[in-house]
N, C-alpha and C positions, 0 to 999 in steps of 0.2 A: 421862553412861553412856557409858564404856568397854567396849571388847572384853576381852576376854580374851587375848590378843597383846598388846596394847598394857598391860596390866596386868602383865601377867610379864615384859615390858619395863620397864618402871619401876617407880617404889615401892621402890628400891631398899634405904631403908634398912627400909623392912618385912620384905624379905625377907628382908637380910643378916641379919637381930634373930631371925627364924622358923627359917632354914635353914645355919645357919653352917658345918656341915659341906659343904653345896652342891658347892662348887668341886672338894673332894678329893676327894667320892664321884664325882661324873662324872668327872674326870681318871683316876682308876682302874678306872672301868666300862669307859671309851673304850680301855683297852689292853687287857682281854679282853672282849670282842665277840665274840657267836653268830653263824656266817653261816653262810647259809641258799641263798646261791648269790653267785656268780660277779659281779663290777662288771660293770654298765656301759657302754660305750666311745660318748659321744656322739659326734652328726655338725651339732650344731644348733649356733649361737653362746651363747655363753651369757648373753649376754639377753636368748635366747626360752626359754631350759631351765626359767624360772618359771611361761611359757605352757605349754609341754610338759608339765608336772610338773604342773600342773591340770587338764590334758589328761585327761589320765593315769589321776587318782584317778576323775575322771568316768566315764568308758570303765569302771574296777573297779566301780566303782557299781553300773552300769547292768549290768554284767556279771552281778554279784549278784542285783539286782534280779529282771532276767529268768534269770535259770537257763540265762545261755547264753555258751558261752566267749567271752574277748573275742575271738579271730579268725573271729566267726560275727556279730557283733552287725553288722545291718545297715547299708549306708551312710548314711543318713537318718541315723539316731541318733549316727554317726560324726560326721559334720559338726555336727549337735546339741551335743555335748559341745565340739566345738574352737568353737563361738561359743559357748558358754556360760562358758568357760574365757577366753575374747577378752576378750569381757565385762566380769567378774569382774578379769581381772588391771590391766582398763582404769580399774579404778576407784583402783587404787593409785597411790600418788607416783612418780615416774617422775625418774632422776636426769637425764637428758638433758630429759626434760620433753617427752617426742611421745612420744603415744602407741603403745603395741604394735603389730606387724606381725603381722594372721596367720600361722597356722603355711601352710611348701608340702608337698612331699609327705614330704623327711624329719622333719620335725616329727611329722607325722601317725605315719608307722610309728615315730616311737623312742617316743611315747607311749603308743604301745602294746607297742610291747615291754616297757615302765617295767611297765604296764599287767599285762600276761600276770607280767611276776614279783611285782609284788604277791600276784596268782593264788593263786600256787604256793608261795606264803609259808604263807598262806590252808588254801590244799588236806591243808597238809603236820602240819596241827594236826588236834588230836582236838576239831573245836569244833563244836558241836550246833546253835549259835542265833549266826546273826553276822549283825549288822545295821550298813549304813552311814551316817554321817550322825545318831547319836544325839544326842537335844537335849537342852539343859539349861536352863530357863530361868531371867532373870534374878534378881538378889538385892541388894537395896540400890543402889549405885551400879554394879555389873558387870552390863553387857548380857545378853540371852538369850544361846546360846551352842551352835555347834554341834561335833560331835567328829570323830574320823573314822569310827573301826569301835568298834564292843563287841559282842565276842565272846565268850560265855555271860558269865562275872565276870573277862572282861580289858577294858580301855582300853586303845586303841591309837590310837595317833598318828603318822602319817605325813609323814617326811623326809624329799623326795630330791634334796636340795643336796647338792654334793659337799664336806663338810664332816664332820666330828665329832659328834657332839651335844652340847646344847648345855644351863647350868644350867636357861637361860628354856623349853628343852623339857621338862624336871621341872618346871617352877612352871607353865607350861600346863596338861598332865596335873593338877596337883593344881588349881588352878583350877577346870576340870570337875570334880572330885572332891569338891571344896571346894560349888559348885553343888550337885551332886548332894546329899552330905549333907544340902545345906539343905532340900531335901524328901523322898530318902529311891526313886528315881523307879527307880535302878537295884541291883541289889547289883554293888558295884563290888570286888573282893578282891587284883588283879594289874594292873601297869601296864605297856604295854610301850611303846617307844619300836621306829618300824619305818623301813630306808631301803631302797626295794626298786630304787634305783639303784646303789646299791652293794651290797645286799645282805648286808646286817648289823643285829641290831636286838638291842635293850637291855630287859631286862625284869628286873620285881622285884616280888614282896609290897609291896601297899600300905605295912601293918606296917614291914616293915624297913625300904624307903623312905625311910618317914617316919622310923625312930629315925636309922638312918642321920646324914642328912644336917640332923636337928632335934632326935635324942635325946628325942622323945617319940613319943606313940603316933598311929595315925593320924587317928583322933576326938579327938585337945587339937589339932595342927595342924588340921586341916579347920575345928573351931572356930572355931579364932585367924583363921584368910581367911573364914570367914563375919562374923565382928565386926569385923572390920576395912571392911570393904565394907558393913556396914552404920552403918556412923558416915557423917558427914555427910561428904560430897567434901573440903570445904572446908577441912576440920582439917585434911588430910595436903597435904606437896610431895611430889610427882610422882618427883622425881629418884631 
């Protein structure tokens, strides 16, 4: 079993064949992104921003779950989110080989700021039902997955790095949609990439996205992904 993130970054022959117009699509969209807020200035070292971003999302999820604004979250819950973020980041490979260090006061402050930016993004949208961490059961050799946010009929993926959106981000969204397509758990009609740190987002109708990147309907694209992951993993080269 592999994760949806690993799958979206590997199996390039499959993705290139399925989405031949992915690169022109993402390049074109990156030059006309929608903006909802001014970019945030970071005070933490680059090697701690992944930890800050993870903590920020956990703070946002806690705020949503409790219906409490991020600034009003209790201190013990903030500490819990910081600890959970550190534990999550510690499991990931690090180029330095050293374990990540806990956030200081500037890191916690920045995480709260990023979380507030994400909350502001969603508060400005006419969404009736907002769910953080929607789950998608696994299929074939693709492991069960947890998305970021589902709002009514839109699946949101949060990318808080200081970079443009990438083709792999689109593939990750399609992985969630394919897992959902295999069981019809949610009704997903639109997908959106949002960066609360940069204050930008990319949103598209799922049908339009698939037609633009693959030249096929969403049902065909998602079926191709499901059929691929249902085959024995040993059949495929992962490059």
